[in-house]
C-alpha positions, -999 to 999 in steps of 0.1 A, spaced: 0 0 0 28 24 7 41 19 -28 6 29 -42 6 60 -21 41 69 -33 30 66 -69 -1 88 -64 20 115 -46 46 114 -74 19 118 -100 4 147 -81 39 163 -79 45 159 -116 12 174 -125 9 203 -100 11 229 -128 -21 216 -143 -37 201 -173 -21 223 -200 14 216 -188 6 179 -187 -8 178 -222 20 198 -237 50 181 -219 59 146 -231 84 142 -203 56 147 -177 33 124 -197 59 96 -197 66 100 -160 29 99 -151 21 70 -174 50 50 -158 38 58 -123 3 48 -132 15 15 -146 35 8 -114 6 18 -92 -19 -4 -111 6 -33 -111 9 -28 -73 -28 -30 -68 -29 -64 -86 -6 -78 -59 -29 -69 -31 -48 -98 -15 -84 -104 -24 -92 -102 13 -78 -67 16 -95 -55 -16 -128 -69 -2 -124 -47 28 -123 -16 6 -153 -21 -17 -155 16 -28 -123 13 -48 -129 -2 -83 -99 -27 -82 -110 -43 -114 -110 -10 -133 -75 -3 -119 -63 -36 -133 -79 -29 -166 -63 5 -167 -29 -11 -162 -35 -35 -191 -43 -5 -214 -12 13 -203 10 -18 -208 -5 -33 -240 -20 -3 -258 7 22 -255 12 27 -293 -19 46 -299 -47 38 -276 -39 61 -246 -60 92 -244 -41 119 -225 -74 136 -217 -87 104 -202 -55 100 -182 -59 136 -170 -94 130 -159 -83 100 -139 -55 121 -123 -80 149 -114 -110 128 -103 -99 93 -94 -65 96 -79 -76 119 -50 -103 94 -40 -79 65 -43 -53 84 -22 -79 89 5 -88 52 5 -52 41 6 -45 64 35 -75 49 54 -63 14 47 -28 22 60 -43 38 91 -66 8 97 -40 -19 92 -8 -3 106 
């Protein structure tokens, strides 16, 4: 879980200047996509029991997102979709990960 939180915080650091900076800077895009891939891969290694205790996180969608990042990188990644995930989904996931860490540590 700590690894997931680290990835989220790194992504938030990389994108602190906003959407336009993200969309125009391929270096930031590459860093964000790599961290998203690592984060999604990390969620796949969590036990089913742990995932079941946090039902408000769409673990299956995270796994699917990882598959898109890994297997469809040659043209199927929508940067606008990635930005929407950064803006809307990551803060929620971050909050849930922090709650899990507080509860189990």
